[in-house]
DSSP file (Angstrom, degrees, kcal/mol; ACC not computed):
  #  RESIDUE AA STRUCTURE BP1 BP2  ACC     N-H-->O    O-->H-N    N-H-->O    O-->H-N    TCO  KAPPA ALPHA  PHI   PSI    X-CA   Y-CA   Z-CA
    1    1 A M              0   0    0      0, 0.0    89,-2.8     0, 0.0     2,-0.4   0.000 360.0 360.0 360.0 140.5  305.8   76.2  155.1
    2    2 A I  E     +a   90   0A   0     87,-0.2     2,-0.3    89,-0.1    89,-0.2  -0.974 360.0 175.4-118.8 131.5  307.0   79.7  155.9
    3    3 A Q  E     -a   91   0A   0     87,-2.6    89,-3.1    -2,-0.4     2,-0.4  -0.890  21.5-134.7-130.2 163.8  308.9   81.7  153.4
    4    4 A C  E     +a   92   0A   0     -2,-0.3     2,-0.3    87,-0.2    89,-0.2  -0.940  24.1 174.0-119.6 141.6  310.2   85.3  153.2
    5    5 A Q  E     -a   93   0A   0     87,-2.5    89,-1.7    -2,-0.4     2,-0.1  -0.996  33.1-112.5-149.2 140.7  309.9   87.7  150.3
    6    6 A R  E >   -a   94   0A   0     -2,-0.3     3,-1.3    87,-0.2    89,-0.2  -0.461  26.3-127.5 -67.6 144.5  310.7   91.3  149.6
    7    7 A V  T 3  S+     0   0    0     87,-2.6    88,-0.1     1,-0.3    -1,-0.1   0.727 108.6  60.4 -62.8 -22.5  307.7   93.5  149.2
    8    8 A Y  T 3  S+     0   0    0     86,-0.3    -1,-0.3     2,-0.1     2,-0.2   0.572  87.5  91.3 -87.5  -9.0  309.1   94.8  145.9
    9    9 A D  S <  S-     0   0    0     -3,-1.3    -4,-0.0     1,-0.1     0, 0.0  -0.561  89.2 -98.4 -83.7 149.8  309.1   91.3  144.4
   10   10 A D        -     0   0    0     -2,-0.2    -1,-0.1     1,-0.1    -2,-0.1  -0.416  40.2-114.1 -65.2 138.3  306.2   90.1  142.4
   11   11 A P        -     0   0    0      0, 0.0    -1,-0.1     0, 0.0    -4,-0.0  -0.391  25.0-140.7 -71.1 153.9  303.7   87.9  144.2
   12   12 A A    >   -     0   0    0      1,-0.1     3,-1.5    -2,-0.1     4,-0.2  -0.789  19.8-119.1-109.2 155.8  303.3   84.2  143.2
   13   13 A P  T 3  S+     0   0    0      0, 0.0     3,-0.4     0, 0.0    -1,-0.1   0.792 113.8  52.6 -63.2 -24.4  300.0   82.4  143.1
   14   14 A N  T 3  S+     0   0    0      1,-0.2    75,-0.1    74,-0.0     0, 0.0   0.085  73.7 108.6-101.8  24.7  301.3   79.9  145.6
   15   15 A D    <   -     0   0    0     -3,-1.5    -1,-0.2     1,-0.2    76,-0.2   0.670  59.5-168.2 -71.6 -16.9  302.4   82.5  148.2
   16   16 A G        +     0   0    0     -3,-0.4     2,-0.7    -4,-0.2    -1,-0.2  -0.418  57.8  11.1  66.1-135.6  299.5   81.5  150.5
   17   17 A Y  E    S-b   90   0A   0     72,-2.7    74,-2.7    68,-0.1     2,-0.5  -0.690  77.3-155.6 -83.9 113.2  298.8   83.9  153.4
   18   18 A R  E     +b   91   0A   0     -2,-0.7    19,-3.2    72,-0.2    20,-1.2  -0.797  14.6 179.9 -98.5 123.6  300.9   87.1  152.8
   19   19 A V  E     -bc  92  38A   0     72,-2.9    74,-3.4    -2,-0.5     2,-0.5  -0.982  25.2-138.7-130.9 124.3  301.8   89.2  155.8
   20   20 A L  E     -bc  93  39A   0     18,-2.4    20,-2.6    -2,-0.4    74,-0.2  -0.690  19.9-176.7 -75.8 126.5  303.8   92.4  156.0
   21   21 A V        +     0   0    0     72,-2.8     2,-0.3    -2,-0.5    -1,-0.1   0.108  43.0 108.4-117.5  20.9  306.1   92.1  159.0
   22   22 A D        -     0   0    0     71,-0.2    22,-0.1    22,-0.1    21,-0.1  -0.731  64.1-140.0 -92.8 148.4  307.7   95.5  159.0
   23   23 A R  S    S+     0   0    0     -2,-0.3     2,-0.3    22,-0.1    -1,-0.1   0.818  90.1  51.4 -75.3 -33.4  306.9   98.1  161.6
   24   24 A L  S    S-     0   0    0     -3,-0.0    -2,-0.1    17,-0.0     3,-0.1  -0.819  96.6-106.3-104.6 144.9  307.0  100.9  159.0
   25   25 A W        -     0   0    0     -2,-0.3     2,-0.1     1,-0.1    -2,-0.1  -0.461  48.0-103.0 -66.3 140.0  305.1  100.9  155.8
   26   26 A P    >   -     0   0    0      0, 0.0     3,-1.2     0, 0.0    -1,-0.1  -0.410  38.7-106.2 -69.8 137.8  307.6  100.3  152.9
   27   27 A R  T 3  S+     0   0    0      1,-0.2     3,-0.1    -2,-0.1    -3,-0.0  -0.288  96.9  19.0 -63.3 142.0  308.6  103.3  150.9
   28   28 A G  T 3  S+     0   0    0      1,-0.2     2,-0.5    -2,-0.0    -1,-0.2   0.527  97.8 106.0  79.1   6.5  307.3  103.7  147.4
   29   29 A I    <   -     0   0    0     -3,-1.2     2,-0.2     5,-0.0    -1,-0.2  -0.969  62.5-140.1-124.5 123.1  304.4  101.3  147.8
   30   30 A K    >>  -     0   0    0     -2,-0.5     3,-1.6     1,-0.1     4,-0.8  -0.541  24.6-120.8 -77.5 146.0  300.8  102.5  148.1
   31   31 A K  G >4 S+     0   0    0      1,-0.3     3,-0.6     2,-0.2    -1,-0.1   0.832 113.4  50.4 -59.4 -35.1  298.8  100.5  150.6
   32   32 A E  G 34 S+     0   0    0      1,-0.2    -1,-0.3     3,-0.1    -2,-0.0   0.640 105.8  59.5 -78.6 -10.8  296.2   99.4  148.1
   33   33 A A  G <4 S+     0   0    0     -3,-1.6    -1,-0.2     2,-0.1    -2,-0.2   0.613  84.7  85.5 -90.9 -13.4  299.0   98.3  145.8
   34   34 A L  S << S-     0   0    0     -4,-0.8     2,-1.2    -3,-0.6   -26,-0.1  -0.794  73.8-142.1 -94.9 115.1  300.6   95.7  148.1
   35   35 A P        +     0   0    0      0, 0.0     2,-0.3     0, 0.0    -3,-0.1  -0.609  49.0 133.6 -76.8 102.1  298.9   92.3  147.8
   36   36 A C        -     0   0    0     -2,-1.2   -17,-0.2     1,-0.1     3,-0.1  -0.990  55.3-140.7-148.1 154.6  298.9   91.2  151.5
   37   37 A D  S    S-     0   0    0    -19,-3.2     2,-0.3    -2,-0.3   -18,-0.2   0.759  83.1  -6.7 -85.9 -29.0  296.4   89.6  153.8
   38   38 A E  E     -c   19   0A   0    -20,-1.2   -18,-2.4     2,-0.0     2,-0.6  -0.990  54.5-128.0-162.4 159.5  297.5   91.5  156.9
   39   39 A W  E     -c   20   0A   0     -2,-0.3     2,-0.9   -20,-0.2     3,-0.2  -0.968  25.1-167.7-113.7 111.1  300.1   93.9  158.3
   40   40 A C    >   +     0   0    0    -20,-2.6     3,-0.8    -2,-0.6     4,-0.1  -0.739  20.2 162.1-105.4  81.5  301.5   92.4  161.5
   41   41 A K  G >   +     0   0    0     -2,-0.9     3,-1.7     1,-0.2    -1,-0.2   0.765  66.1  74.7 -66.4 -29.6  303.4   95.2  163.3
   42   42 A E  G 3  S+     0   0    0      1,-0.3    -1,-0.2    -3,-0.2    35,-0.1   0.762  97.3  46.1 -61.0 -27.4  303.3   93.3  166.6
   43   43 A L  G <  S+     0   0    0     -3,-0.8    -1,-0.3    34,-0.1    -2,-0.2   0.380  91.6 102.5-100.1   4.5  305.9   90.9  165.5
   44   44 A A  S <  S-     0   0    0     -3,-1.7   -22,-0.1    -4,-0.1     3,-0.1  -0.477  86.2 -88.9 -76.0 155.2  308.3   93.4  164.0
   45   45 A P        -     0   0    0      0, 0.0    -1,-0.1     0, 0.0   -22,-0.1  -0.283  52.7 -95.1 -59.0 149.0  311.4   94.5  165.9
   46   46 A S     >  -     0   0    0      1,-0.1     4,-2.5    -3,-0.1     5,-0.2  -0.233  33.3-112.1 -63.5 158.8  310.9   97.4  168.3
   47   47 A A  H  > S+     0   0    0      1,-0.2     4,-2.6     2,-0.2     5,-0.2   0.905 118.1  52.9 -61.6 -41.4  311.8  100.9  166.9
   48   48 A E  H  > S+     0   0    0      2,-0.2     4,-1.9     1,-0.2    -1,-0.2   0.902 110.9  44.9 -62.0 -41.9  314.8  101.0  169.3
   49   49 A L  H  > S+     0   0    0      2,-0.2     4,-1.9     1,-0.2    -2,-0.2   0.925 113.6  50.4 -69.0 -44.5  316.2   97.7  168.2
   50   50 A R  H  X S+     0   0    0     -4,-2.5     4,-2.5     1,-0.2    -2,-0.2   0.920 111.9  48.0 -58.5 -45.2  315.7   98.5  164.5
   51   51 A K  H  X S+     0   0    0     -4,-2.6     4,-1.9    -5,-0.2     6,-0.3   0.876 108.2  53.8 -65.4 -35.1  317.4  101.9  164.9
   52   52 A A  H  <>S+     0   0    0     -4,-1.9     5,-2.0    -5,-0.2     6,-1.5   0.870 111.6  46.1 -68.2 -34.2  320.4  100.4  166.7
   53   53 A L  H ><5S+     0   0    0     -4,-1.9     3,-1.1     3,-0.2    -2,-0.2   0.931 114.0  46.7 -72.4 -46.1  320.9   98.0  163.9
   54   54 A H  H 3<5S+     0   0    0     -4,-2.5    -2,-0.2     1,-0.3    -1,-0.2   0.752 113.0  48.5 -71.9 -23.2  320.6  100.5  161.1
   55   55 A S  T 3<5S-     0   0    0     -4,-1.9    -1,-0.3    -5,-0.2    -2,-0.2   0.387 113.5-120.4 -92.3   3.6  322.9  103.0  162.9
   56   56 A E  T < 5S+     0   0    0     -3,-1.1    -3,-0.2     2,-0.2    -2,-0.1   0.739  74.3 131.9  64.3  25.8  325.4  100.2  163.4
   57   57 A V  S   <S+     0   0    0     -5,-2.0     2,-0.3    -6,-0.3    -4,-0.2   0.821  79.6  25.1 -68.3 -32.4  325.3  100.5  167.2
   58   58 A I  S    S-     0   0    0     -6,-1.5    -2,-0.2    -9,-0.1    -1,-0.1  -0.920  84.8-124.0-127.5 153.8  324.9   96.8  167.3
   59   59 A D     >  -     0   0    0     -2,-0.3     4,-2.3    -3,-0.1     5,-0.1  -0.341  36.8 -97.7 -87.8 178.3  325.8   94.0  164.8
   60   60 A F  H  > S+     0   0    0      1,-0.2     4,-2.9     2,-0.2     5,-0.1   0.845 121.0  55.9 -70.5 -34.2  323.4   91.6  163.3
   61   61 A A  H  > S+     0   0    0      2,-0.2     4,-1.9     1,-0.2    -1,-0.2   0.913 111.5  44.0 -63.1 -41.9  324.2   88.8  165.7
   62   62 A T  H  > S+     0   0    0      2,-0.2     4,-2.5     1,-0.2     5,-0.2   0.900 113.2  51.6 -65.1 -42.2  323.4   91.0  168.6
   63   63 A F  H  X S+     0   0    0     -4,-2.3     4,-2.8     1,-0.2     5,-0.2   0.935 108.7  52.4 -59.1 -46.2  320.3   92.3  166.9
   64   64 A S  H  X S+     0   0    0     -4,-2.9     4,-2.3     1,-0.2    -1,-0.2   0.917 110.0  46.7 -56.7 -47.3  319.2   88.7  166.3
   65   65 A Q  H  X S+     0   0    0     -4,-1.9     4,-1.7     1,-0.2    -1,-0.2   0.901 114.7  46.5 -65.4 -42.4  319.5   87.7  169.9
   66   66 A H  H  X S+     0   0    0     -4,-2.5     4,-1.9     1,-0.2    -1,-0.2   0.879 111.8  52.0 -67.3 -37.3  317.7   90.9  171.1
   67   67 A Y  H  X S+     0   0    0     -4,-2.8     4,-2.6    -5,-0.2    -2,-0.2   0.889 107.5  51.0 -66.8 -39.7  315.0   90.4  168.6
   68   68 A R  H  X S+     0   0    0     -4,-2.3     4,-1.5     1,-0.2    -1,-0.2   0.848 107.8  54.4 -67.0 -31.0  314.4   86.7  169.7
   69   69 A D  H  X S+     0   0    0     -4,-1.7     4,-0.6     2,-0.2    -1,-0.2   0.891 109.0  47.9 -66.7 -38.2  314.2   88.0  173.2
   70   70 A E  H >< S+     0   0    0     -4,-1.9     3,-1.1     1,-0.2    -2,-0.2   0.918 108.9  53.6 -65.1 -43.1  311.4   90.4  172.1
   71   71 A L  H >< S+     0   0    0     -4,-2.6     3,-1.9     1,-0.2    -1,-0.2   0.806  96.0  68.1 -62.6 -28.6  309.6   87.6  170.2
   72   72 A A  H >< S+     0   0    0     -4,-1.5     3,-0.7     1,-0.3    -1,-0.2   0.832  99.4  49.9 -59.3 -30.1  309.6   85.5  173.4
   73   73 A S  T << S+     0   0    0     -3,-1.1    -1,-0.3    -4,-0.6     3,-0.2   0.442 105.5  59.6 -85.9  -0.7  307.2   87.9  174.9
   74   74 A R  T <>  +     0   0    0     -3,-1.9     4,-2.1    -4,-0.2     3,-0.3   0.010  62.4 128.5-116.6  27.4  304.9   87.8  171.8
   75   75 A H  H <> S+     0   0    0     -3,-0.7     4,-2.2     1,-0.2     5,-0.2   0.874  72.3  51.3 -52.6 -46.9  304.2   84.0  171.9
   76   76 A D  H  > S+     0   0    0      1,-0.2     4,-2.3     2,-0.2    -1,-0.2   0.875 109.1  49.7 -63.6 -39.2  300.4   84.5  171.6
   77   77 A E  H  > S+     0   0    0     -3,-0.3     4,-2.3     2,-0.2    -1,-0.2   0.886 109.3  52.8 -67.1 -37.8  300.7   86.8  168.5
   78   78 A G  H  X S+     0   0    0     -4,-2.1     4,-2.4     2,-0.2    -2,-0.2   0.919 110.7  46.7 -64.2 -42.4  302.9   84.2  166.9
   79   79 A L  H  X S+     0   0    0     -4,-2.2     4,-2.4     2,-0.2    -2,-0.2   0.894 109.9  54.6 -64.7 -38.3  300.3   81.5  167.5
   80   80 A R  H  X S+     0   0    0     -4,-2.3     4,-2.8     2,-0.2    -2,-0.2   0.913 108.9  47.3 -59.0 -45.0  297.6   83.8  166.2
   81   81 A L  H  X S+     0   0    0     -4,-2.3     4,-2.4     2,-0.2     5,-0.2   0.940 111.7  49.9 -66.1 -43.8  299.5   84.3  163.0
   82   82 A L  H  X S+     0   0    0     -4,-2.4     4,-1.6     1,-0.2    -1,-0.2   0.903 113.3  47.2 -61.8 -38.5  300.1   80.6  162.5
   83   83 A H  H  < S+     0   0    0     -4,-2.4    -1,-0.2     2,-0.2    -2,-0.2   0.919 109.9  52.1 -67.4 -40.2  296.5   79.9  163.1
   84   84 A Q  H  < S+     0   0    0     -4,-2.8    -2,-0.2     1,-0.2    -1,-0.2   0.892 109.9  49.4 -61.9 -39.6  295.4   82.6  160.7
   85   85 A A  H >< S+     0   0    0     -4,-2.4     3,-1.5     1,-0.2    -1,-0.2   0.842  89.2 175.6 -66.9 -32.5  297.6   81.1  158.0
   86   86 A G  T 3<  -     0   0    0     -4,-1.6    -1,-0.2     1,-0.2    -2,-0.1  -0.391  62.2 -22.0  63.1-135.9  296.2   77.7  158.7
   87   87 A E  T 3  S+     0   0    0     -2,-0.1    -1,-0.2    -4,-0.1     2,-0.1   0.526 115.1  95.6 -88.2  -8.9  297.4   75.0  156.4
   88   88 A Q  S <  S-     0   0    0     -3,-1.5   -73,-0.0     1,-0.1   -74,-0.0  -0.380  89.2 -84.1 -81.6 163.2  298.4   77.3  153.6
   89   89 A K        -     0   0    0    -75,-0.1   -72,-2.7    -2,-0.1     2,-0.6  -0.347  39.4-137.7 -62.7 142.3  301.9   78.6  153.0
   90   90 A L  E     -ab   2  17A   0    -89,-2.8   -87,-2.6   -74,-0.2     2,-0.6  -0.927  15.6-164.7-105.8 120.5  302.8   81.7  155.1
   91   91 A T  E     -ab   3  18A   0    -74,-2.7   -72,-2.9    -2,-0.6     2,-0.6  -0.925   6.0-154.4-108.9 115.7  304.8   84.4  153.3
   92   92 A L  E     -ab   4  19A   0    -89,-3.1   -87,-2.5    -2,-0.6     2,-0.4  -0.804  12.9-152.7 -91.7 119.9  306.5   87.0  155.4
   93   93 A L  E     +ab   5  20A   0    -74,-3.4   -72,-2.8    -2,-0.6     2,-0.3  -0.783  20.6 166.4 -99.7 135.8  306.9   90.3  153.5
   94   94 A Y  E     -a    6   0A   0    -89,-1.7   -87,-2.6    -2,-0.4   -86,-0.3  -0.937  33.5-144.9-142.2 160.7  309.7   92.7  154.3
   95   95 A A        +     0   0    0     -2,-0.3   -89,-0.1   -89,-0.2    -1,-0.0   0.522  55.5 123.9-106.9  -5.2  311.3   95.7  152.7
   96   96 A A        -     0   0    0      1,-0.1    -2,-0.1     2,-0.1   -89,-0.1  -0.198  57.0-141.2 -59.1 142.2  315.0   95.3  153.7
   97   97 A K  S    S+     0   0    0    -91,-0.0     2,-0.6     2,-0.0    -1,-0.1   0.834  83.1  83.3 -71.2 -33.2  317.5   95.2  150.9
   98   98 A N        -     0   0    0      3,-0.2    -2,-0.1     1,-0.2    -1,-0.0  -0.634  56.0-176.2 -79.5 114.0  319.6   92.6  152.5
   99   99 A T  S    S+     0   0    0     -2,-0.6     3,-0.2     1,-0.2    -1,-0.2   0.537  80.5  49.4 -89.9  -5.5  318.0   89.2  151.7
  100  100 A R  S    S+     0   0    0      1,-0.2     2,-0.4     5,-0.0    -1,-0.2   0.706 116.0  34.9-103.5 -25.6  320.5   87.2  153.8
  101  101 A Q  S    S+     0   0    0      4,-0.0     2,-0.3     5,-0.0    -1,-0.2  -0.851  82.3 116.8-134.3  97.6  320.3   89.2  157.1
  102  102 A N    >>  -     0   0    0     -2,-0.4     4,-1.2    -3,-0.2     3,-0.7  -0.979  70.0-105.6-154.3 165.1  317.0   90.6  158.0
  103  103 A H  H 3> S+     0   0    0     -2,-0.3     4,-2.6     1,-0.2     5,-0.2   0.772 111.5  66.1 -65.9 -27.1  314.4   90.3  160.7
  104  104 A A  H 3> S+     0   0    0      1,-0.2     4,-2.8     2,-0.2    -1,-0.2   0.876 100.7  51.6 -67.3 -35.8  311.9   88.4  158.5
  105  105 A L  H <> S+     0   0    0     -3,-0.7     4,-2.0     2,-0.2    -1,-0.2   0.901 111.0  46.9 -64.3 -41.2  314.4   85.5  158.4
  106  106 A I  H  X S+     0   0    0     -4,-1.2     4,-2.5     2,-0.2    -2,-0.2   0.916 112.8  50.1 -67.1 -40.8  314.7   85.4  162.2
  107  107 A L  H  X S+     0   0    0     -4,-2.6     4,-2.9     2,-0.2     5,-0.2   0.907 108.6  51.8 -63.8 -42.8  310.9   85.7  162.5
  108  108 A A  H  X S+     0   0    0     -4,-2.8     4,-2.3     2,-0.2    -1,-0.2   0.915 111.2  47.8 -62.0 -41.0  310.4   82.8  160.1
  109  109 A D  H  X S+     0   0    0     -4,-2.0     4,-2.0     1,-0.2    -1,-0.2   0.914 113.0  48.5 -64.6 -41.9  312.8   80.6  162.1
  110  110 A W  H  X S+     0   0    0     -4,-2.5     4,-2.2     2,-0.2    -2,-0.2   0.887 112.0  48.1 -64.2 -39.4  311.0   81.6  165.4
  111  111 A L  H  X S+     0   0    0     -4,-2.9     4,-2.5     2,-0.2    -2,-0.2   0.864 109.8  53.4 -70.9 -35.3  307.6   80.8  163.9
  112  112 A N  H  X S+     0   0    0     -4,-2.3     4,-2.4    -5,-0.2    -2,-0.2   0.916 111.5  46.0 -61.3 -43.1  308.8   77.5  162.6
  113  113 A A  H  X S+     0   0    0     -4,-2.0     4,-2.7     2,-0.2    -2,-0.2   0.892 111.7  51.2 -66.1 -41.7  310.1   76.6  166.1
  114  114 A L  H  X S+     0   0    0     -4,-2.2     4,-2.1     2,-0.2    -2,-0.2   0.903 111.1  48.0 -62.2 -42.6  306.8   77.8  167.6
  115  115 A R  H  X S+     0   0    0     -4,-2.5     4,-2.3     2,-0.2    -2,-0.2   0.910 112.1  48.8 -63.2 -44.1  304.8   75.6  165.2
  116  116 A D  H  X S+     0   0    0     -4,-2.4     4,-2.3     1,-0.2    -2,-0.2   0.906 111.0  50.8 -65.5 -39.7  307.0   72.6  165.9
  117  117 A D  H  X S+     0   0    0     -4,-2.7     4,-1.7     1,-0.2    -1,-0.2   0.904 111.0  49.3 -62.3 -40.9  306.7   73.1  169.7
  118  118 A R  H  X S+     0   0    0     -4,-2.1     4,-0.5     1,-0.2    -2,-0.2   0.893 112.2  47.6 -66.3 -38.7  302.9   73.4  169.4
  119  119 A A  H >< S+     0   0    0     -4,-2.3     3,-0.5     1,-0.2    -1,-0.2   0.877 110.7  51.7 -68.7 -36.7  302.8   70.2  167.3
  120  120 A A  H 3< S+     0   0    0     -4,-2.3    -1,-0.2     1,-0.2    -2,-0.2   0.810 114.7  41.6 -71.7 -28.2  305.0   68.4  169.7
  121  121 A T  H 3< S+     0   0    0     -4,-1.7    -1,-0.2    -5,-0.2    -2,-0.2   0.437  86.9 114.1 -96.2  -0.5  302.9   69.3  172.7
  122  122 A A  S << S-     0   0    0     -4,-0.5     2,-0.1    -3,-0.5    -3,-0.0  -0.515  76.6-106.8 -72.8 139.9  299.5   68.7  171.1
  123  123 A P        -     0   0    0      0, 0.0     2,-0.3     0, 0.0    -1,-0.1  -0.382  33.4-120.4 -63.6 138.9  297.6   65.8  172.6
  124  124 A T        -     0   0    0     -2,-0.1     2,-0.3    -3,-0.1    -3,-0.0  -0.604  23.6-130.4 -81.0 142.7  297.5   62.8  170.4
  125  125 A R              0   0    0     -2,-0.3    -1,-0.0     1,-0.1     0, 0.0  -0.725 360.0 360.0 -95.0 144.5  294.1   61.6  169.3
  126  126 A R              0   0    0     -2,-0.3    -1,-0.1     0, 0.0    -2,-0.0   0.356 360.0 360.0-114.1 360.0  293.0   58.0  169.7
């Protein structure tokens, strides 16, 4: 299972493998104060894409499509993260205020699809 959580929310004991997925470190949080297992900048949106969204040059739907295009070239990093999380829950941490429209939700959807594709193409054991 993959879930998304703001970095400012309290961690739960069942969060599993916690990964910060922002390119920039969240404001107001010391590095040693954030309980996370890794900081995966590689799967965050590019700086150009992030800036275009925040300056309202593009809307969220356009951002989402461009971000999915970026993720398509990061297939191996997505598989690495899924492998690292293993069987435990994967919690994607983000700093955005908007909990309904943010890159972590897009990333979670992409990782779920990647996991499902990997399971569908895995050889069956006899």
